[in-house]
N, C-alpha and C positions, 0 to 999 in steps of 0.2 A: 504494500500500500504506500501511498504518498504521505509522508509525515509532515503535518502542518505546524506542530508545536514542538515536539521533541526532536533532538538531534541524535542520530544513531551512528556510532563509529564501530564497525565490525573488524577493525584491523588489529584488535587485541590478541587474536589467536584463532585456532580452528573452530572453536565453539564460543559463543557469547558475543556480546556487544556492549560498549559503554554508552550510557544514555545521559544526555545533558538537556537542560532547558526545563527542568521540573523540580519543584521543591516538595519533597515527600512529606514534609511536616504539615502541609496544608491539605485541605480536602481537594480531591481531584475532580475536574469536570468530566462529563461523560466522554467528551472528545479525547482528552488525555488518556483516560482509562482504555478506550478503544485502541489508541495508538500503542500504548504500552503492552496491551494484550497481544496485538498483532506482532510487535517486535519480539515479544517473549516466545511466541509459538515459532517464529522464524529462526531466532538465534539461540533459543533454549536456555540461555543464561543472560540476565541483564545485570549490569554493574553501574552503580551510581557513586559519585564522589561528593565530598563536602556537604553532607547532610547532617542536620542537627535534630536528633529524634529522641524524645522521651519514650518509654515503653508503650504508653497509650497511643502515641502517634505512629509508632512502628506497627502496632496491631491494627490501627485504623487503615494504614496503607495496605497491609496484607489482606484485610477484609474486602478490599476492592475486587479480589480474585476468587472469593468463595468463603465458605464457613471455616472459621478457625478451629483448630483441633488442640487437644491436650497431649503433651508429650508425657509418657508414663513413667519415666525414670529420673526426672529432675524436677525439683520443686520450682514453681513459677515465682517471679518477682512479686513483691507485695502489691504493686500498683496495677497488675493486670494478670489474670489467670492463664492467659495463653502465651505469655512471654517468659522464656526461661533464660537464666544467665549461664553462659559457658565461660568459665574462668579457669585459667591455668596460672597458678602463683609461681613466682620466680624459683622456688625450691622444689616444685613438683616435677616428677619424672614423666608420668603418663599424660598424654593429652587426649581430649575427647574428639572422637571422629578421625583418629589417625590411621585409617586404612581405607582402601578403595571400596565404596559401598553406595547404595541408594538408601535414602532415609526411611527407616521404620517400615520396611517391606513386610515385616511380620504382623502388621495390623491387617484386619479384614478389609479396611478401606485405607490404604496407605496415603500419605499426603501427596497431592499433585504438585505442591510448591513448598519450598523452604525459603524464608527470607532471613538473612543474617546481617547484623549491623555491628560495625566496629566501634566499641566505646573506648578501649585502650589497646593499642597494638604495640608489639615490640619494634625496636629501631631496625632490627634486621631479622629476617626469617618470619615464620608464621604464615606463609602464603597458603592459599588453598588451590589445589589442582582440580580442574573440571574436565571430564572426558565425555565425548559425544558417542553414546551407546547406539544411536541410530546409524551413524556412518560406519561404526565398527561392525554392526550386524550386516550391512550391505556388502562387506568384503567376504563374508562366509560363503562357502560352497553350497550349492543346492542340497547336497546330501546331508550336511550337518544342520542346515536350516530345517530340513524336513524332520530330522530326528529330534531337534530341540522343540519344534513347534508341536510335535505329537506327544510330548511329555510335559508334565508339570513338576513344580518343586515344592518341597516342604520348607516353609519359611518360619523362623523362630528367633526370638531374642536370646535364647539360652546360651548361644555360642559366646556372646558378649556379656549379657546381664544375668545368666543363670547361676545356679549354686556353684558351678565349676567354671564359670565364664571368666573372660580375660579382665573384666572390670570389677570382679567381686573379691579378689585377693585384698587383704588389709592394706597393703602398700598402695594398691591401685585406687582403692576407695579414698584413701587420704589424698592422693594426687588430684582426684576429681572434685574434691571440695565438699563442703557441708550441704550444698544444694542437691548433690547426687544422692538419691534415695535408694536406688536399686529396688528390686522386688522379685526375688528368686522364683516365687510361685507364679507370678504373672509372666515371667520370662520363659517359663517352660511351655506355655501355650504354643500350638502349632497351627498354621493355616496353609492351605493349598492355593498356590498362585502359578500362573504360567512362567516358564523359563524365558520365553520371548513375549514381550508385551506389545499389544497394539494400542497406539495412542488414541485416546477417546475423541480428540479434536482434529488431529491431522491425518489419522489413519496409518501413520508410519509405524514400522515395527522396530523394536529395540531389544538388545540384550538386557535382561532384567535381574537375573540371579547373580548373587555376589557371595564371596567367601565368608564375610562376617554374619550374614543374615539368612543364607540358604543352607539348611542342614544337609539336605540330600535331594536327589531326584526321586520322585514318588515311585515306589516299587524297587528302588535301588538301595544299597547300603551307602553310608557316608563315605566309606573307603573307596567304593566304586565311583562315587560321584565327584570326589575331590579333584581327580586329574582333569575332568572336563571344566569344572569351575576355575581351576588354575589356568587352563588354556584360554578360557574366555577373558579372564582378568588380564592376562599377558597381552591379549589382542587389544583390549580396550585402552590400555595405558600407553600404546605406541604414540610417539611424538605427533604423528599426523592427526590424532584425535584430541589432543590435550592442550588446554589453555591454563597457564599459571597466573593467578591473580594475586598481586601484591596489595595487601591491605594498608590503608591509611585510617587515621581517626576520622570517623564520619562516613566511611565507605559502606555501601550496601550491595549485597549480592542476592539475587533472586533467581533460583534455578528450578527447572522442570524435572521433578523426581520421576516422571514417567519415562524419561529418556536420557538422563544425565547421571553419571557417577561422579563422586568427588572424594577428595582425600585431604585432610588438614595436616599440613607439615608440622613436625615436632622438632624444630631446629633452632629454638630460641631459648635454650636453658639459661636461667639467671634473669630472665625478663618476664614481665606479666603480660598476659593476653586476656582481654575481657570483651566478650561478645554478647549480644542479645539475639535470640532466635525465636521465630514464629513459624508454625507450619499451617498449611491450608489443606483441609480435608479433600481427598479425591474420591474417585469411584473404585469399585472393586476391579482389579486388573483382569483384562481379558486378552 
């Protein structure tokens, strides 16, 4: 579409575009919302700079794109029930989201969008990598596409948040801070979703399964499934599909969880990183 208000710069990398010409702290007109939505569907990740957002303003911006959801493993900030803090203190070792994944695919209705806002960022490091799972899917052979599309996956939070998950060791919980609640019982729940997801708005197909959140292919063991998950992850993270976003204070990233993987880099030991995050509820994957 022709953009009349916003400016779209897609030179940042293989996926995503930087947007200027809009103040996200203010209510958005119908025209701006339409332009942002169109740009988001086209570029899959939108980046904004020099925004000044309180939690309520961040949530109001996110609500332009659908019903807000509750993240089950981190307590929300006091001022808004849908905004969670993601904080890594200077002495923490583990960071939140430090592996290639799609957000909360273990929910029956996973989020279609995640919006992340930089409150305090390190001087160096702490970038987020984004990968285009649609373009990666298009490079697969017809044979493996057919196999993946004829199977589904068992998605669960237990690999990360379960009683033996990577975030539930005492040292890990300390690193993730007091807002991290965990919930081993809730984390054990499983849901059946496609391995290849069809986008509900564009109709494009994307790789959807990930190592942190997909326990196994339905009817297979985890040991049988892991080599395929590792192969797909190796494909997705190739340079031709990945954009690296350098955070600044006041930066915002909004990505499409139906077709984008991401990975938060953990390379800023000794510095603090403080982010706010909101998720927008999506449809059940098909």
